[in-house]
C-alpha positions as CSV (number, residue, x, y, z in Angstrom):
1,X,0.0,0.0,0.0
2,X,2.9,2.4,0.8
3,X,4.4,1.8,-2.6
4,X,1.1,2.5,-4.4
5,X,0.5,5.7,-2.4
6,X,4.0,6.9,-3.3
7,X,3.4,6.2,-7.0
8,X,0.2,8.2,-6.9
9,X,1.9,11.1,-5.2
10,X,4.5,11.1,-8.0
11,X,1.7,10.9,-10.6
12,X,0.0,13.9,-9.0
13,X,3.2,15.9,-9.0
14,X,3.9,15.1,-12.7
15,X,0.3,16.1,-13.7
16,X,0.6,19.4,-11.8
17,X,3.9,20.1,-13.6
18,X,2.1,19.5,-16.9
19,X,-0.8,21.7,-15.9
20,X,-3.3,18.7,-16.3
21,X,-6.0,19.3,-13.7
22,X,-8.0,16.2,-14.6
23,X,-4.9,14.0,-14.2
24,X,-4.3,15.7,-10.8
25,X,-7.8,14.9,-9.8
26,X,-7.6,11.3,-10.9
27,X,-4.4,10.7,-8.9
28,X,-5.9,12.4,-5.8
29,X,-9.1,10.5,-6.1
30,X,-7.3,7.2,-6.4
31,X,-5.2,7.9,-3.3
32,X,-8.2,9.3,-1.4
33,X,-10.5,6.3,-2.2
34,X,-7.8,4.0,-0.8
35,X,-8.3,5.6,2.6
36,X,-11.9,6.9,2.6
37,X,-13.8,6.4,5.8
38,X,-16.2,3.9,4.2
39,X,-13.2,1.7,3.7
40,X,-10.4,2.0,6.3
41,X,-10.2,5.6,7.5
42,X,-11.6,6.9,10.9
43,X,-13.7,9.9,11.5
44,X,-11.8,12.9,12.9
45,X,-8.5,11.5,11.7
46,X,-8.1,12.8,8.1
47,X,-5.4,11.4,5.8
48,X,-3.3,14.5,5.5
49,X,-1.6,13.3,2.3
50,X,-5.0,12.6,0.7
51,X,-6.3,16.0,1.8
52,X,-3.3,17.8,0.3
53,X,-3.7,16.2,-3.1
54,X,-7.5,16.6,-3.1
55,X,-7.3,20.2,-2.2
56,X,-4.6,20.8,-4.8
57,X,-6.8,19.1,-7.4
58,X,-9.9,21.1,-6.4
59,X,-7.9,24.4,-6.7
60,X,-6.7,23.4,-10.2
61,X,-10.1,22.3,-11.6
62,X,-12.4,24.8,-13.3
63,X,-15.1,26.2,-11.0
64,X,-17.9,24.6,-13.0
65,X,-19.9,21.4,-12.6
66,X,-17.9,18.4,-13.5
67,X,-17.7,14.8,-12.4
68,X,-14.1,15.2,-11.2
69,X,-15.0,18.3,-9.1
70,X,-18.0,16.6,-7.6
71,X,-16.0,13.5,-6.7
72,X,-13.1,15.5,-5.2
73,X,-15.6,17.5,-3.0
74,X,-17.2,14.2,-1.9
75,X,-13.9,12.7,-0.9
76,X,-12.7,15.9,0.8
77,X,-15.9,15.9,2.8
78,X,-15.1,12.4,4.2
79,X,-11.6,13.7,5.2
80,X,-13.2,16.5,7.2
81,X,-11.5,18.3,10.1
82,X,-14.7,20.1,11.3
83,X,-18.4,19.4,11.1
84,X,-18.8,22.5,9.0
85,X,-16.4,21.1,6.4
86,X,-18.3,17.8,6.4
87,X,-21.7,19.4,6.0
88,X,-20.8,22.0,3.4
89,X,-18.6,19.9,1.1
90,X,-20.8,16.8,1.2
91,X,-23.9,18.9,0.4
92,X,-22.0,20.7,-2.5
93,X,-20.9,17.3,-3.8
94,X,-24.4,15.8,-3.6
95,X,-26.1,18.8,-5.4
96,X,-23.5,18.8,-8.2
97,X,-23.7,15.0,-8.6
98,X,-27.5,15.2,-8.9
99,X,-27.2,17.9,-11.6
100,X,-24.7,15.8,-13.5
101,X,-26.6,12.5,-13.1
102,X,-23.3,10.6,-12.8
103,X,-23.2,7.4,-10.8
104,X,-19.6,7.6,-9.7
105,X,-20.0,11.2,-8.5
106,X,-23.2,10.2,-6.7
107,X,-21.5,7.3,-5.1
108,X,-18.9,9.6,-3.5
109,X,-21.5,12.2,-2.5
110,X,-23.9,9.8,-1.0
111,X,-21.1,8.1,0.9
112,X,-20.1,11.5,2.3
113,X,-23.6,12.2,3.4
114,X,-23.8,8.8,5.1
115,X,-20.7,9.6,7.1
116,X,-22.3,12.9,8.2
117,X,-23.8,11.5,11.4
118,X,-22.7,14.6,13.4
119,X,-24.9,16.8,11.3
120,X,-27.5,14.5,9.7
121,X,-30.2,12.5,11.4
122,X,-30.6,8.7,11.1
123,X,-33.8,8.9,9.0
124,X,-32.2,11.2,6.5
125,X,-29.1,9.0,6.3
126,X,-31.3,5.9,5.8
127,X,-32.8,7.6,2.8
128,X,-29.3,8.2,1.4
129,X,-28.4,4.6,2.0
130,X,-31.5,3.4,0.2
131,X,-30.6,5.6,-2.7
132,X,-27.0,4.4,-2.8
133,X,-28.0,0.8,-2.9
134,X,-30.6,1.3,-5.7
135,X,-28.4,3.6,-7.8
136,X,-25.2,1.5,-7.4
137,X,-27.1,-1.7,-8.3
138,X,-28.5,-0.1,-11.4
139,X,-25.1,1.2,-12.5
140,X,-23.3,-2.1,-11.8
141,X,-21.2,-0.6,-9.0
142,X,-21.1,-3.6,-6.7
143,X,-18.9,-2.4,-3.9
144,X,-20.7,0.9,-3.2
145,X,-24.0,-1.1,-3.2
146,X,-22.6,-3.4,-0.6
147,X,-21.4,-0.5,1.5
148,X,-24.8,1.0,1.3
149,X,-26.3,-2.2,2.7
150,X,-23.9,-2.1,5.6
151,X,-25.1,1.4,6.4
152,X,-28.7,0.2,6.1
153,X,-28.1,-2.5,8.8
154,X,-26.8,0.1,11.3
155,X,-29.4,2.7,10.5
156,X,-32.3,0.3,10.6
157,X,-31.2,-0.8,14.0
158,X,-31.0,2.8,15.1
159,X,-34.6,3.2,14.0
160,X,-35.6,0.0,16.0
161,X,-36.5,-2.1,12.9
162,X,-34.7,-5.2,14.0
163,X,-36.4,-7.7,11.6
164,X,-35.5,-5.6,8.5
165,X,-32.0,-5.0,9.9
166,X,-31.5,-8.7,10.3
167,X,-32.7,-9.3,6.7
168,X,-30.4,-6.6,5.4
169,X,-27.5,-8.1,7.4
170,X,-28.1,-11.4,5.5
171,X,-28.0,-9.6,2.2
172,X,-24.9,-7.7,3.1
173,X,-23.2,-10.9,4.2
174,X,-24.0,-12.7,1.0
175,X,-22.7,-9.8,-1.2
176,X,-19.6,-9.3,0.9
177,X,-18.6,-13.0,0.8
178,X,-19.3,-13.0,-3.0
179,X,-17.0,-10.0,-3.6
180,X,-14.3,-11.3,-1.2
181,X,-13.0,-7.8,-0.5
182,X,-11.0,-7.8,2.7
183,X,-12.5,-4.6,4.0
184,X,-16.1,-5.8,3.5
185,X,-15.3,-9.0,5.4
186,X,-13.8,-7.0,8.2
187,X,-17.0,-4.9,8.4
188,X,-19.0,-8.2,8.4
189,X,-17.0,-9.4,11.4
190,X,-17.7,-6.2,13.4
191,X,-21.4,-6.5,12.6
192,X,-21.5,-10.2,13.7
193,X,-19.9,-9.2,17.0
194,X,-22.5,-6.4,17.4
195,X,-25.3,-8.8,16.6
196,X,-24.2,-11.3,19.1
197,X,-24.1,-8.6,21.7
198,X,-27.6,-7.5,20.9
199,X,-28.7,-11.1,21.2
200,X,-27.2,-11.4,24.7
201,X,-24.4,-13.8,23.6
202,X,-21.7,-11.8,25.3
203,X,-19.0,-14.4,25.2
204,X,-19.5,-14.9,21.4
205,X,-19.6,-11.1,20.9
206,X,-16.2,-10.7,22.7
207,X,-14.6,-13.5,20.7
208,X,-15.9,-12.1,17.4
209,X,-14.7,-8.6,18.3
210,X,-11.2,-10.0,19.0
211,X,-11.3,-11.7,15.6
212,X,-12.4,-8.5,13.9
213,X,-9.7,-6.5,15.7
214,X,-7.0,-8.9,14.5
215,X,-8.2,-8.6,10.8
216,X,-8.7,-4.9,10.9
217,X,-5.3,-4.2,12.5
218,X,-3.5,-5.6,9.5
219,X,-4.6,-2.5,7.5
220,X,-5.5,0.1,10.0
221,X,-4.2,-0.4,13.5
222,X,-5.6,3.0,14.8
223,X,-9.1,2.4,13.4
224,X,-9.1,-1.2,14.7
225,X,-8.1,-0.1,18.2
226,X,-10.9,2.6,18.2
227,X,-13.5,0.1,17.0
228,X,-12.4,-2.6,19.5
229,X,-12.3,-0.2,22.4
230,X,-15.9,0.9,21.6
231,X,-17.1,-2.6,21.2
232,X,-15.5,-3.7,24.5
233,X,-17.0,-0.7,26.3
234,X,-20.5,-1.8,25.2
235,X,-19.8,-5.3,26.3
236,X,-18.5,-4.3,29.7
237,X,-21.5,-2.1,30.2
238,X,-23.8,-4.9,29.3
239,X,-22.0,-7.3,31.7
240,X,-22.2,-4.8,34.5
241,X,-26.0,-4.3,33.8
242,X,-26.6,-8.0,34.0
243,X,-24.6,-8.3,37.3
244,X,-26.6,-5.4,38.8
245,X,-29.8,-7.1,37.8
246,X,-28.8,-10.4,39.3
247,X,-27.8,-8.8,42.6
248,X,-31.1,-6.9,42.7
249,X,-33.1,-10.0,42.1
250,X,-31.1,-11.9,44.7
251,X,-31.7,-9.1,47.3
252,X,-35.4,-9.1,46.5
253,X,-35.8,-12.9,46.7
254,X,-37.9,-14.1,49.8
255,X,-35.8,-15.4,52.7
256,X,-36.8,-17.5,55.7
257,X,-38.2,-15.1,58.3
258,X,-38.3,-15.1,62.1
259,X,-41.6,-16.9,62.2
260,X,-40.2,-19.8,60.0
261,X,-37.2,-20.1,62.3
262,X,-39.4,-20.2,65.4
263,X,-41.4,-23.0,63.9
264,X,-38.3,-25.0,63.1
265,X,-37.2,-24.4,66.8
266,X,-40.5,-25.6,68.1
267,X,-40.2,-28.8,66.0
268,X,-36.8,-29.5,67.5
269,X,-38.1,-29.2,71.0
270,X,-41.0,-31.5,70.2
271,X,-38.6,-34.1,68.9
272,X,-36.5,-33.9,72.0
273,X,-39.6,-34.3,74.2
274,X,-40.4,-37.8,72.9
275,X,-40.9,-40.3,75.7
276,X,-38.8,-43.4,76.0
277,X,-41.3,-45.4,73.9
278,X,-40.7,-43.1,70.9
279,X,-44.1,-41.5,71.0
280,X,-44.8,-37.8,71.2
281,X,-46.3,-36.7,74.5
282,X,-49.6,-35.0,74.6
283,X,-49.3,-31.3,75.0
């Protein structure tokens, strides 16, 4: 991966020297897509190299609607430093992509809007995920369609639609295993861990989270650590809740009272008062 990134940086520098804005944009997009949040990158941790190339390409491109400009805006939105950058650039990218009716531009723009959880509600993002799946399927863009399904699983759960989320998880798993893209399989591992936790299978959830962490760490150690820490935090909270519930039930369970102990004592005295022939005396 380091070698390919270095080659793209050299291609970008060569295109800039030749004054070829479209070539600059293509090199920046190729480098940016390799580290976009929907694949390996983490929110609030922009890839500074990708940002530098994307911003250089944006400055070089004419300030008119174009597929390259819309896609650069979409990928820059994903690499945001502030919520204002995320909101403004993702909205600009989406509006331009809609005017152009271009599937690739729309893919980047919708992906950016799906990442926009700090400034966009779950219902709105679910609408974008639905659109991404339909549009990408129609255009034959298999990987964006699968990523759209992944977002649908999470957003349906946030809305409380567990049955539809479970059905969407099955569709996502089928498509991810068919494509055999490592990143999609990593996302699938995290979702399986989350699903096990939601189902109360906490030991399975912890084991699956450890497996996802190991796979994720090979490409993005920082992102893997953040995801694993979050998953373990939820697991620890759930284990603590169960322990508190068990203790509360135990404390509320009925216990032998003073009256019961008195009756047991009276029975012992009666047994000791038997006469020599083994019969109870008359009281």
